[in-house]
N, C-alpha and C positions, 0 to 999 in steps of 0.2 A: 478183286472181288470176280465170282463166278462170271463165266458169259449170261448174258437174260434169256430166258423163252420165250423167239419172239412170234406170235403168229397173228393175221392177221384183223385188222377191225374194220375193213369193210363191210364187209355182210350187216344181216338185220342186227342180227346181237353175236361178237367173239369176245373171247379173254385174250390179253393177256400178262403175262405175270410178269415181273422182274424187280428191279430196284429204284426205288423214288427218291429224289435228295427235295428241298426247295429253296427257294430264293426270295430275294424283299428288296428287290432294287426300283426306283421308279421311275425308270429310263423309259423309252418307249419299245412298242413290239414290236413282232415282226408281222400284227394281222393291223398296226397301226395304232392305236390305243395306248393309252400312256398308263404301265403294269402297276399295279397298286394290290399290295400286297394283305390289305383287309378286307378285298373280295375272294371271291373262290374261284378261281383258274388257274390254267396249267398248261406249263409249254409240252406241247410233242411234238416229232420231226416229222409226223406224217399225213395226221387228222385233219378233215380242215376245220378253220377256223369257227365256232360257233358249234363244231359237236361238244355234248355233252354228253360225261365220264363219272362214273359210280368209280373210284377208288378205294381199296379195301387193304388196307395192312392189315396182315398177313397171320401176323404175332401178334395182334390184339385184336383185332374185331370189327375193329370201328371202319366207315366208312364216309364216306359223304361225296356227291356230287359235283366236279368242277364243271368251266369252259373252256372250251380253248382258245387259243388266244395269242399261242406264242408260241415258235420255233426251241424244241433242245430236247431232252438235256445232252450235251456235248460232251460225256462223260462215260465210255465206255460201260457197259452191262447197264445203265442207265435208262427204265423208258417212258419217265415222267419227270420235269419238274413241277412240282406246287408251290401257291404261294403260301406265305407265311399263313395267311386263317386256314387254307388248305391242308396247311401240315400240321395245326395247331389243333382241329377239327379229330386228326386219327390221330393223333399221338407220337410224335415224327419229330416235334422239333430239337428237343435236348439232344434223339441221335444221330440225326441228319439228316438221316438215311433210311429206309426203310423195304420190306421186300413187301409189296405190292400185288392188287389182281387186278384190273383195269378190264372196265365193262361197259361196251358203249351197245345201248337199246333204243329204240323209237320209240314216240309218244311219249305223255310224258309220265306212263309207267316207271318210269328209270329217276325222274325227282321223285315222284313217290317215296319208293323205295330208298330213297336215301335221306328223305325226310323224316321217313320210317326207323330207319335201324338209330339213327342219332339220336331223335327221341327214346330208344330203347335204350340204348347205352346210355345217353345219363338220367331213366328211369333205375339203371338198375344199380349206377354207384351211391345211388340216396338209401 
């Protein structure tokens, strides 16, 4: 895999583009909570625990809002590890990885965007 383009995510709104993978362990996360593959959570190398980010699969446009609760990924070129539930929501279970854009924003607008995007994708399929 090629190197990921790394952009800072400490601004009010910033993007990071790279590859995501997913995991479904039930071990303790770096934040101290138990990893639950059914929750919309993720591992990131530097974002503070509790940060919510929008993760968009660039190959299909599907997105999900996840909460950072772990550290990782530890594979070169990957920028985020998603829980199995989050990976399923953006359609990357079968492939195992996907090129994604991660967007951090403040306030409830990010959560609303993630819900609206997920709802519109489900509606478009039917």
